[in-house]
N, C-alpha and C positions, 0 to 999 in steps of 0.2 A: 325432397323434404328433409331427409336425414342430414343433409349438409346445412340446412337452415335452422335446425332444431334449437341449438343453444341461443341463437339470436331471438327466436320466437319466444322461448321461455324467459328471456330478458325483457319482453314486452315490445319487441320490434315487429312491425308488420312486414312480413316477408312475402306474403301472398295476398293479392287483392281478391276478395270473395265476390263471386258473381251472384246473380239474383237468388237462385235456389239455395245456395249456401248461406247467403246473408239472412234470408228469411228463417231458415232452420236455426242458424246461430242466434238470432235475436229471440226466437221463441224459447230456446233452451236457456239463454241468459236471463230472460224475463222470469222463467220458472225458478232459476237458481236464486235470483234476487228476492223472491217472495217465499222462499222455503220456510223462513222463521215464522212468518205470519200465516202460513197455509195450514189450515186445520183439516184439509180433505185427505190427508194421508199421502201415500207414496205416489210417485209419478214414474212412468216408464216411457221413454222415447224409443221408437224403432225406426232407424234411418236406413232405408234401402239405397243401394247404389252399386253399379257394376265396377269393373276394374278401372282405376284411374279417375274416378269421378270426384275425388277429393275427400274421401271419408277420413283418412288419417290426418290430412291437413286440417280439416275442420275439428277433429278431436284434439289435436295439439293446440290449436288456437283457443279452443274452449278451456283446455287445461291451464294454459298460461293466464288467461283472463280471470278464470275462477279463483286460482290461488293468489293472483295479484289483489283480489278483493278480500283476502283473508279467510277464504273458505277452504274446507278440506276436500280436495278432489284427487282422484287417482286414475291414471291411464292403465287399462287392463288389456292384456293379450294372452292367448293360450300359447301361441308360437313364440319361442324364445329368441329366434333369429333377429327380428326387428328390435327387441328389447336390448339384446347384447350390442347391436350397432348403436342404438341410442345411448347406452351407457358409455361406450367408448367415445362417441362424439362429445358428450357432455363432460367426460373426464378431460378431454383435450381442451374444453372450454372452461376448465378450472372450477367446475361444480363439485361440491363435496359428495363423496361416494354414498354416504348414508342418506343424504338428502335425495339423491337420484333414485335410490332403491325404494324410498318411500313414495315417490311419484309414479314409478313404473312397476307394476306387479303382474305376476302370472295369474291366470284365471282360477287356479286352485288355492289362492291365498285367503279365501273367505270361509273356509269350512268351519272355523271356530268363531266367526264374527258374531257379535250381538246385533240385534235389530237396530238399524239406523246408526251403526258405528261411524259411517261415512256420510257426508252430505251428498257427494256426487261421485259416481263411478262411470267412467267413459270406457266402454268395452269395444275395442276395435277388433276387426276380424271375428265378429260374434258367431259366424258360421262354423268356426273351429272349436267352439266350446265343447267340453266333454261332460259326460255324466259324472263319473268319479274323478277324484284328484289323486295326486301322489305318483311316485315312480312306478308303483305296481297297480295303479288304478283301483285302490282299495280304501280310499279316504273320502269322507263326505257322502252326500246323498245325490246332489245334482248341482252343477256349477251355475246354471241359470237361476235356479231357486235361491242359492246361497248369495249370489250377487244382488238380486232384487231385495233379499232380506237385509243385506248389509248396508244398503244405501237408501236415503230418502228419495234421491233421484238417480235412476240408472239409465244410461243412454247406450243402446246397442246399435252399432254400425254393422250392417250385414249384407252379404251377397250370397244367396243360397247356391249359386252356380260355382262357388269356390269351396264347397265342401269336398274334401279330397281323401278322407280316411273313414273307415267304418266307425271310428269313435266320435266323429263330428256329429253332434246332435243339435247344433245351433240352427234352428229354423224359426221363422216368424210365428208359426203355429205354437211351438213349444214356449217361446217367450210370452206370448199372449196367455197361454195356459197357466204358467206360474205367476204372471202378473195378476190375473184374475183371482188366483188362489189367495194372494195377499192383498186383495181389494185395492190394487193400484190403478190409477187412471192411465190409460194407454193413449199415446199420441203417435201417429204414424206420419212419416214424410219420406220423400225420395229425392236423391241427387241424380240428375239426369244429363249432366254435361261432362264430356270427356276431356281430361287434361293430359293424360298419358298418351302415348302413341301419336304425338304431335296433334293432340286435340281431335282425334278422329273417332267420333261415335261410330262411323261407318265401318272402321276396321274391326272393332269389337263385335259389331253385329255380323260382319262378314265371317269372323272366326266361328261364331255360333252356327252360321249357315254351312260353312265348309266342313266343320266337324260333325254336322248333322245333330247338334244339340237341339236346335229348333230351326224351323224355316223362318227366314227374315226377308225383308225387301232388299237386302244387300247381297244380291247374287254376284255382283261385280266389285272387285277391290279397286277403288278409285281414289287414291291419295298420293299425289306426286311428292308430298312432303315427308312421306314415311317409306322407309326402305323395307321391302319384304322379298327375300331372295332364297331360292332353293339351291343347295349345293349337292353335287354328286360325289364329292370327296370330302370326308370330315376334316382332313388336314387343311384343305383350302378354307373351310369354314373357321377352323381354329386360327389360321393365319390372319383371316379378316378380323376376327375378334381381338387378337393381340395387337393388330395395327390400330384399331379404334380405341383400345385401352390405353395406348401411349399418351393420349391427350389429357384425360382427366381421371384415369383409373376407374372408369365406369362402364366397362364391357365385361361380360362374363359368359361362360359356357354352362348350360343346364341340360338335364336329360330326364326322361321318364325313368321310373325305377325298375328297369329290366335287367340290371346287372348286379350280381352279388357283391357285397362289401368285403372283398378279400383283404384289402389293405388295412382294415381295422386291426386285425391280429398279426398281419404280415406287412409291415410298412414298405417293404421293397417290392411288393407285388402290385400289379396294375389291375384295375377293376373293369374298365370298358376297353375292349380290344377288338379291332377290326383288322385281322391279318391280311386280308386282300388289299388294304390301303396302307399297311404298315403304320397303323394308328394305335396308340395306347395312352390311357389316361387314368388318373385315380379320382375316386370320390373325394370330396373335401372334408368329410366328417371328422377325421381323427386328429387333426392338428390345430384347430382353431374354432372359436365361437363367433368370430367376426370376419368370416370369409368374404362377405359381400364388400368389405372396404379394405381388406388386406392388400398390400401392394404386390405380393408374390403369389396370388392365388388364381391368376388369369388362366393358367393352363389346367387347373383342376376343374372338376365337373361338379356343379351344384345340383341340388334336387329341389323338389317342392318345399321341403321342410326348411331349407336354408335360404330360400328366395321369396317365399310368399310373404306379403306385407312390405316388401322392399322393391326398389325400382332402379334401373340402370339406363344408360344411354342406348347401348346395344346389347342384345342377347343372342346367343347361338344355341339353338335347341336341337338336341339329338332325340328323335322319336324312335322308340324301340318297336319290337314286334308285337307289343300289346295293342298297337293301333295300326291297322292295315286297311288296304282298299281291295275289296273282292266283290265280283259280280255287280259292279256299278255302285257300291255303297261303302261307306266307312264302317268297319267292324272293329270290335274290341275283343281281346283275348286275355282273360285273367291268368291263364296258365303260363303266360310269357313274363309275368312279373317275377322279380328276384325272390329267392327263398327267404332272404333277409328282409323283405318288404313287410311292413306291419299295417299298411293302409287298408288291406282287405282281411285283416285278422278276424276270424270267426265266420267268414263267408266263403272261404276257398273250398272247404269240404262240401258245403251245400251246393256251391257252383259245380263241383265235379259230379255231384249226384243229379244235376240238371234242374235244381230248384229255380223256378222262373223268377221268383222275387229276388233271390240272391244274385242271379245272373243280371237282372235289371239294375240292381244296386251297383254291382261291379262295373257294369257298362257306364253308369253315370259317373262313378268315381274316376274312371280312366279318362273319359272325355273332359270332365271338369279339370283334371290335373293338367292336361295338355293346353286347354284354353288359358288356364292361369299362367303356365310357363310362357306361352306365346304372347302374353300381354304384359310382360315385365319390362319391355324396352320402351324408352321415351322416343327414340329416334329411328330405331330399326330392329328388325327381327330376321335372323338367318336360320335356316332349317336344313338339317340332314336327316333323311329317313332311311332306316334299315330295310324297309319294304319298298322296292323299286316301283311297284304299282302305286303306292301312296305318293311317292315323289312325283310320278308322272301326273297323278291327279291334281296335286298342288300346282304343277306347271300349267296344266290345262285350265285350271281356274284363273290363274294369272293371265293366260293367253286370251281368255274371254275379254278381259279389260282392254288388251291391245287391239283385238278385233273390232270391238265397239268404237274404240278411239279412231281407228283407221276408217271405219264406216262413217263416223260423224265427220271426220276430216274430208272424206271423199264427197259426202253430201254437201258440205259447206263449199267445197271447190266447185261442185256442179252448180250450186246456186249462184256463185260468183260469176261463173262462165255464162250462165243463162242471163243474168242481169247485164253483163257486158254485151252480149249479143243483142239483147233487147235495146240497149242504148244505141248501139251501132245502127240497128234497124230504124229506130226513131230518127236518128240523125240523118240518115240517107233519105228517109221519107220527107 
């Protein structure tokens, strides 16, 4: 989508919407077109959808069409990574800087807004909304409340399975709570078709099953059009990503946040090091805000904060010791996160004391983080695990698919042989 952004804002149809998207789009546009004549107050849409179901595409289509009709609409995200990529893409498309910054805002931009300052606010990645705003989280009251207050119509695109830090308060329950406080009408809808991962709903469901986020019917990974591969050597995975990146600059390395950010203050230092493999790499943080599209960043490692909300052709994910396989199950370990990690801020001390609520929360954050990372690739996902048992577990889950395929092939072969023998028997008779 990031490549098609400028064209979409110019009114060109880059994506054909399917049924569920089109219905939601038409419902929202109908509401937009009747705002001036509507005396029933505020409206709040809550649009649910998993990774790759077209939430961002729908949001950008709505933004383009709403502003083309002369109405004031803004695309809102908490995470700055996609906004920075959008800014750069639109700058390359000769859009004026001030104009772009009015169209795309951070979720903390509405602390001082008056009621109904905006006609429409389109909130992407609503699960990443925070309570307070500002660099030190000391401004405003609640971002959800402030967004609903600032707009006559607010649209929240949300996937609760992508909440990845302790500050993420964006839930459907919270949105409904503040919508009711402001007497807004609530409309809920869901996007249920997968466009990323080569259109495989099954892959996303398989990830939930494999990571033991929830049991699904997708015990088997069965998609010949999507590449999922486990590497025993991180250098080989990096080489594979570099090879795929040569075609369109759309392959990147990602990792769970288990390694300290040493290169922030010491640019010559490396952050992620595996001495046994003679592997070393740096986090991408310190040198750019557009790492996802920079031409020289393929060997650097991105994290959840620089990749969420964006997509690539291929991704290589390094899974650290915060996710392991023990006693027949996936386990999480908050203590293996980097000391510079802020995603569990306020919960680590409670976890160390054995607080069950805190431990459950940390477990959810870690699993959600890896599911989000593992679903960034359009065409394929490569994985290297620091825990050998986890690597073996992934391989075993992939082997199940091959075993069933071989079993089905054998059964079909048996059936063919039986039919042939029956035909011979009837011919002789």
